[in-house]
C-alpha positions, -999 to 999 in steps of 0.1 A, spaced: -518 320 187 -536 308 218 -569 289 218 -598 282 242 -583 265 273 -597 238 295 -582 231 330 -582 202 353 -602 213 384 -583 215 417 -604 200 445 -603 209 482 -616 186 509 -622 211 537 -642 197 566 -674 216 558 -677 203 522 -700 178 506 -704 160 473 -728 181 452 -702 195 429 -698 160 414 -735 155 414 -746 188 399 -720 188 372 -717 151 365 -680 148 372 -664 115 372 -642 116 404 -636 91 432 -661 93 461 -650 118 488 -655 153 502 -654 180 476 -657 213 494 -643 235 466 -634 231 429 -608 257 419 -618 260 383 -593 286 370 -564 294 393 -529 307 391 -522 303 428 -496 281 445 -522 267 468 -541 252 439 -526 256 404 -546 250 372 -531 228 346 -541 229 309 -557 197 297 -563 204 260 -544 212 229 -506 217 224 -503 234 258 -516 204 276 -497 198 309 -486 235 312 -497 254 342 -517 286 340 -488 304 357 -463 292 330 -487 306 304 -490 339 323 -452 342 324 -445 333 288 -476 346 270 -489 374 292 -498 398 263 -516 371 243 -534 359 275 -545 392 290 -545 416 260 -551 452 271 -549 440 308 -513 427 304 -502 454 329 -514 431 358 -484 419 379 -501 386 386 -530 367 372 -559 387 385 -588 362 392 -596 330 409 -628 311 400 -643 285 423 -673 263 429 -681 259 466 -703 232 483 -711 241 519 -725 210 535 -719 227 568 -715 264 577 -682 279 567 -664 299 594 -672 335 601 -643 352 584 -629 383 568 -604 389 540 -582 420 538 -588 447 512 -561 461 491 -548 486 517 -550 462 547 -533 434 528 -502 456 523 -501 462 561 -508 426 572 -488 408 545 -517 389 530 -534 389 496 -563 413 490 -596 395 484 -629 409 473 -653 383 460 -688 377 446 -711 347 449 -738 335 425 -760 310 442 -763 278 421 -782 256 445 -796 257 480 -814 235 505 -844 245 525 -837 276 547 -802 281 534 -787 313 547 -756 335 544 -740 357 570 -728 390 555 -718 422 572 -728 438 605 -765 447 612 -755 482 624 -724 502 633 -711 488 666 -680 500 684 -648 481 676 -644 471 712 -679 456 713 -674 436 681 -641 422 693 -657 411 726 -681 389 706 -658 379 677 -645 345 688 -679 330 699 -714 324 686 -723 358 701 -710 374 669 -739 359 649 -767 381 663 -745 412 653 -744 401 617 -769 402 589 -783 368 581 -803 363 549 -822 334 534 -809 329 498 -823 313 467 -809 301 434 -795 329 412 -790 354 441 -759 375 436 -739 387 466 -709 410 468 -683 406 496 -657 434 495 -625 429 514 -630 439 551 -666 425 554 -673 397 579 -692 369 562 -699 332 559 -716 308 535 -743 289 554 -749 252 552 -768 239 521 -755 264 496 -736 257 464 -719 288 452 -701 300 420 -674 323 433 -654 349 415 -626 366 435 -593 384 434 -565 360 431 -560 353 468 -561 326 495 -559 349 525 -587 342 551 -588 354 587 -611 331 606 -628 344 638 -656 320 647 -657 284 634 -689 270 648 -670 253 676 -647 233 652 -611 230 664 -593 250 638 -569 280 643 -584 314 646 -569 347 635 -582 374 659 -553 398 657 -552 401 619 -590 399 616 -594 428 640 -573 450 617 -590 438 585 -627 442 595 -646 473 583 -666 480 614 -689 505 597 -699 481 568 -736 476 571 -745 476 534 -770 452 518 -748 426 500 -774 416 473 -768 429 438 -797 434 414 -793 419 379 -797 441 348 -806 429 313 -780 444 290 -790 428 257 -818 407 244 -818 394 208 -834 364 190 -801 346 195 -792 353 231 -800 372 263 -772 388 283 -778 398 319 -752 417 339 -750 401 374 -724 423 389 -699 450 379 -671 458 404 -636 474 401 -622 439 403 -643 418 379 -676 416 360 -700 387 358 -726 382 331 -752 354 326 -759 344 290 -789 324 277 -784 311 242 -817 309 222 -802 299 188 -768 282 179 -743 310 183 -707 317 176 -694 333 208 -693 371 207 -659 377 224 -647 409 240 -620 426 219 -584 421 232 -595 410 266 -594 376 284 -627 361 295 -636 331 315 -668 311 308 -685 287 330 -711 266 312 -740 258 334 -761 236 312 -773 228 276 -739 223 260 -713 196 255 -691 214 280 -718 218 307 -702 220 341 -668 231 328 -649 263 327 -633 277 295 -607 304 294 -607 324 262 -573 343 259 -573 379 246 -557 367 214 -577 336 207 -574 316 174 -609 302 174 -642 307 193 -666 281 207 -701 277 192 -729 273 218 -760 253 211 -796 264 216 -805 263 253 -770 267 266 -766 289 298 -733 302 309 -715 328 330 -689 352 315 -663 367 338 -639 394 327 -619 424 340 -637 458 339 
């Protein structure tokens, strides 16, 4: 029988990163640039390793291969581990970029990626770029794509803590400087970069031009919905998509976790608990459940 799993974070030192991941979550790591923390990942570009219990030292991929039914339960039909969980610290603007959706990924040979952001922290006047302001011709967008002239064509929004934003595959987007983001995404590391704020990194115009949804002008903000409120806890649904669901829980009394039946779930504990700032994977077949203390706040991520 499996048990609640902790993983060693995989850090990325991309040039736009900062050091707030360590500060906000009190992580004892050497000084440096920490752009991303891959919290739960079965991806060759950043593989999670179990750091507790008798499975310590095993990778998430090894567990997926050998204990797929126990890990995923009713979702064991997945051909690969379905999710990737990150924390992102944007000290500078990320590039304007696009990820392929499921159909485009098959054509271009990449990995499909739809994602959602929950804003954890911001600085004054932090913004995001997300989608086109109106429907432009493909030719017009491509003329602007590799320069700062693409920015006026895109929605730019001021954001605040707790905002929830959805980015389906095919949508042009970028996280603006000053934001710290909790990101849930399909298991993918495929990004087509088109404008990089004049940094000298490779761009991917040909593939991006085929991946962009030129008629995507939707508002990306997702309204939260209170699903359950009891004397012991409050559960708020942040987002429900075909790819993943995210809830936010506030614990009012010491509580044994109310786990979903025969489904894997991933918890990120924001504050108020001994595991604050950590991610916990609860396998579908889980031998024991954590108990959360009064005042704990956490995200729950699971497959729909």
